[in-house]
C-alpha positions in Angstrom: 84.4 -78.4 -57.1 81.8 -78.8 -54.4 79.2 -80.8 -57.1 82.1 -83.4 -58.2 83.3 -84.2 -54.8 79.4 -85.0 -53.9 79.0 -87.0 -56.9 82.0 -89.0 -55.5 80.6 -89.2 -52.3 83.5 -86.8 -50.6 82.9 -84.9 -47.9 83.6 -80.7 -48.2 84.5 -78.1 -45.9 83.7 -74.9 -47.3 84.6 -71.9 -44.4 82.9 -68.9 -45.0 83.8 -65.9 -44.1 82.7 -62.8 -45.2 79.4 -61.6 -43.5 78.0 -60.2 -46.2 77.6 -63.4 -48.1 73.9 -64.4 -48.7 74.4 -68.0 -47.8 75.7 -66.6 -44.1 72.6 -64.9 -43.8 70.4 -67.6 -45.2 72.1 -70.1 -42.1 71.9 -67.7 -39.6 67.7 -67.9 -40.8 67.8 -71.6 -39.9 70.0 -71.3 -36.8 67.7 -68.6 -35.5 64.4 -70.8 -35.5 66.2 -73.7 -33.4 68.5 -73.9 -30.1 72.0 -74.8 -30.1 72.0 -78.8 -30.4 74.8 -78.8 -28.3 76.2 -75.9 -25.1 78.4 -76.2 -22.4 79.4 -73.7 -19.8 82.8 -73.3 -18.0 84.8 -76.0 -19.9 88.5 -76.0 -19.0 91.1 -77.8 -20.5 94.4 -79.3 -19.0 96.7 -77.2 -21.5 95.2 -73.9 -20.8 94.4 -74.1 -16.7 93.9 -70.0 -17.0 90.9 -70.2 -19.7 87.3 -70.4 -19.3 85.1 -71.4 -22.5 81.3 -71.7 -23.5 80.2 -73.3 -26.3 77.2 -73.2 -28.3 77.0 -75.6 -31.6 73.8 -75.4 -34.6 73.4 -77.6 -37.2 71.4 -77.0 -40.2 70.7 -79.7 -42.7 69.0 -78.4 -45.2 70.7 -75.1 -46.9 69.4 -74.9 -50.5 70.7 -71.8 -51.2 74.1 -71.8 -52.5 73.7 -71.2 -56.4 75.2 -74.1 -58.8 75.4 -76.9 -55.7 73.0 -79.5 -56.4 72.6 -80.8 -52.9 71.4 -79.2 -49.9 73.9 -78.6 -47.6 74.7 -79.2 -43.9 76.3 -76.0 -42.0 77.5 -75.7 -38.4 77.9 -72.5 -36.7 80.0 -72.7 -33.5 80.0 -69.7 -31.1 82.9 -69.8 -28.4 83.4 -67.2 -25.5 86.8 -67.6 -23.7 87.6 -65.8 -20.8 90.8 -65.6 -19.0 91.0 -65.9 -15.1 92.6 -63.2 -13.1 94.6 -64.0 -10.0 91.2 -64.3 -8.0 89.6 -66.9 -10.7 87.1 -64.4 -11.9 86.6 -63.9 -16.0 88.8 -61.1 -17.2 88.5 -60.9 -20.7 86.0 -62.4 -23.0 86.1 -63.0 -27.1 83.7 -64.5 -29.4 84.2 -66.7 -32.0 
């Protein structure tokens, strides 16, 4: 399905969740060799004023280890840390996604 979509010049988004997959390990190896292409600290959203986010984004354009896929893949990794503010404004809880 991925090759067919790419042959028709369509974009394909695949969300991989299983950490044991070789594709994840290979992409993480590419990301480890570079700094994030985007980084933001202390971001707040109007909809969630009691929450502060730190975000980092990595991109790799030459992942070729997915068997059966004919073209190199572009991969992204997003790390988001969410901190809930306590009454005194200090971060209380962190989540990494």
